[in-house]
N, C-alpha and C positions, 0 to 999 in steps of 0.2 A: 503495498499500500504506500506508494509514493506521497507524500506530506510536505509540506513546508510550513512553517511557525512565526508567528505571531505573537510575538509578545507584547503587554499591556505595561507599563509599572509606574506607580505614581510613590515618591521614592526621592530623597537626597541623591544626585547626581553620583556618587561617590557609589550607595549602596546600591545604585540601581544598575552601573559599570559591574560590578559583582557580578549581582543575577545573572544580569545578560550574560556571561563568562561561564556561570554556571551551570548556563539550562544545557541540560545534555539533549533533548529533543532538538535543539538546531542544532550541537552538536552533529550529533548520529543522522541528518537526515539525507545523507547519502547513503546510509545503511536503513531503507525504510523497513522493517518488521513485516510479516508474509500476512497478515488478517490486520483487519478492522480490533480486534479484540488484543492485539499482541499492541496497537496502536495505542487501545486504553493504556495499559499496562503500565507503557512506555510514560504515556502522559501522566499517568497518577505518582509511576516512580520521581519525575522531576517536579511533581507540586508535593512530593515529601522533602525530598534534597532540598528545593527552596525554600518552606517552610522554616526546616533547622540551621537553615545559614540564616533567619529573621527571626531565630529568637536566638540565635550566638549573638546577634549583636544588637538583642534587647529588645526587640519588635514584637514582645510574645502577643500581641492583639493581631499581628496581622490577615490582613484576608487575601486567600488566592484560592483562586476560579481556574473550570475549564472547559472546554467547551468544542468539540471536534466537529465539523465540517463536513460530510464523506460526501456533498452533493457534487463536486464538482471534480475534477483530477486535473493536480494532483489534491487530496484532501490537504486541510487546513486544520491547523489546530492552535487554537487561540486560549491565550492564557491573560488571566489580570488578576494585575497584583498591586495592592494597598499594602505598604509596608505600616501607616499608620504611625502613632508615635512612639517614641524607644520611651522603653522602663525607663525605670530609675529603683537602685539600691536606696532601700530605705534604712535595715537594718539585718548586724552581724551577730548572733547568737550562739553561746560553747554549750554542749549537753553531753557530758555533766558539765559544771563551770570550770570554768580555770586553773593552774593546779598554785601560782601565784594569787597572791592580794589584787591585784590591780592585770583584769584583763588585755589584750593589745587593742591599741585605737585601729580606726580604720588605716589612716597614716599609716604606723606599723607592719598594718599589712601588704601598703603600697594601693590604698582604696582610698577616695573621697565621698562621703556622704552624701545620698541624691546623685551621684556618677550615675552613665547610662547600666545598665546589667547587663552587663557585655560577658561572657561565657568565658574567654581567655583572661579579662582580667579575674574574674573570680577563681579560676581552676589555680594562677596563680596566686593568692590570696592565702587558699587552700594550703600550698607545698610553702610558704613563709611563714602560715602559721606552725609548721613544723618544725621548719629550721630556727624560726624564737624558741621553742621549747631544746632545742640540741646547743643552742650558742647560750642557754641559761644553767648547764646542767642536768639536761636529761638528754643524755646519748640515743633514744630508742625509740624518743617522741615521731608520731607517726597518726595523721588521720584517719580515722577504721572510714568516715564516711562523711560525704555533708549532705545537705538536704538542702533545696532552694524550692521557694513558696510564691507564688505570682498570686498578687492582688487582683483582678483585671479593671474592682470598678474604679480602685484609687492609681494605677496603671503604677505599681510598686513592686520588689521581688524582697525576702526576707531572708536568707542564706543561717542554718543552721550547723557548725562543725561536730564532732562526736569523733572528741581526740581520745588518744589511748598515749600518756606523757612518758608511763614503762617510768623503772627506780629513778629517783637522782641518783647522779655519781657523782665520782672527783676522777682526778687523774692518776693512773696503779703507775706502777714501773713501765719502763720504759725502755726496750731491750732493739739494740742498733744488730742486723743483719748485713754482710757483705762487705765489710769495709774493711781491709786489705792493706794496704800504704797510708791512709788519712787514720790518725790516729782517735780516739775513740772521746777522749774528754775533750777534745777539739768538736767535733760535732755534737759535744752531748751540753756545750756551752751556746747552743744556739736554739735551745729546749724554749719556747716561751711561755711554758708552765712549769710548775713546783709539782713536785707526790704528793697528793693531802688537798691542791686546791681546786675548786669548784670544774666538773669543765665545760669546755665551751670549741664547738666544733669549729670557731672560725681560726684557733690557737692553731688547730691540725693543720689545716690549709694554709696555714700564713707559716708554720715551719718547712712543708713541703718547697715553695715559696723560696723561702730564705736558702734552703740546702741548696734549688738548685743556680739562683742566683752564684752560692762561692765559688761555678765554675771548676768545683772536683768531681762532681758526678751528673755521667749520662743519664739517670734514671734514677728517680725515686719514689716510694710508693710508701704509705705509712694507713697503718692498716691500725684499725680497733679491734679489741676484742667482741668475742660474741657475745658475752654475760660477762659480771663481775667479780671480784674475789669477794673472797670470807671479809673482808672491809668497807664490801660497799667500791670497790674502785677501780677501773676500767684498764688494762695495760694496754700498751700500744707498741707496737714492733714498729718497725724503720726497716725498710730493706733497700741498697742501697748500691748502684751499680757504678763502679769509679772513673773515672773520662781518664783518658791520656794526659798525663801531668807534664810531658815534656814537648815541646814544639820547639821546631829548627823549620828557618827559613830561608830564600834568599830572593833579592831581585834584579834589573838593569836598568837601568838607565841613563837617558842622552837628555843633553840642554844646549844650546849653539853658545849658553856663555863659560860652560864648567867641560863641557866635553860628554864622554860614555864615564858612567860611576856602574860600582855594585854595592849593594848590601846584603850582609847575613845576619841572624841573631838566631840565640840557641835561648830558652825561656824554660825554667823551671817551676812549675805552682804549686809546691808542693814541696818543700826541698827537705824541712825535717816532720813532716808530717800533721801539720800545724797549719796548713796553708799560708807557710812563708813564700815567698815568690824572689828570683833572682834572673834575671837577662842582661845578656851583652848580648851589642850589636859591635858590629863590623863596616865602618865605610870606607872605600877607597873611590 
């Protein structure tokens, strides 16, 4: 059944462009279905996909309609889309209550009260909620589920997060693996925490960045334990792969003022095992 698609959209220009690009009916016009029933199924699937896109952008009151005219050849599929106003994010609750006295604000979760209830913004906030707990002493915190309820009369959304904070923890013993020529005491000095200090995932990430920036390691992996020890502390294992600590290089140059020249250098970036650098150069 050959067909052509006609789409009438009432929305802002940016959203209109996205809806037009997302229409499978238009994209598959050169591959028509074998029957009218197949065309109706394709149109219904298009409506479902476009409605999901509108919901993801906060347009939960959108109206989408389809009409197939088979009285002519090719047939014509008419899609009518009225996006309607975007719903606003009104409230964000935690059930059970947040483990600390003050729950995070909208700003803490990267949101603004009254903003458009976009799905991606809410999903990002869900992930931030778990990260906030991991950064404040709860290494196993996670969001069990999130529930969004829209009020069509008021055109608002309320979101409820169910959190599993897990046990509070402190940093436990830190073990280094893979050290060969670099002294452990030098690497241990880079730890941004002390054993017994409240767990903070940001410090774990900072340690990896610091070790990589030293120029002594080709790879750094920081692994936290899967469970706490008897004292309620989380052990940490740091695995490193040492880089080559010696470099040699040479180069040639030429200038009209000085003529030809050459330069060679030799460098050691871990002379005594604690990141000491020695560089010698010879220029002719």
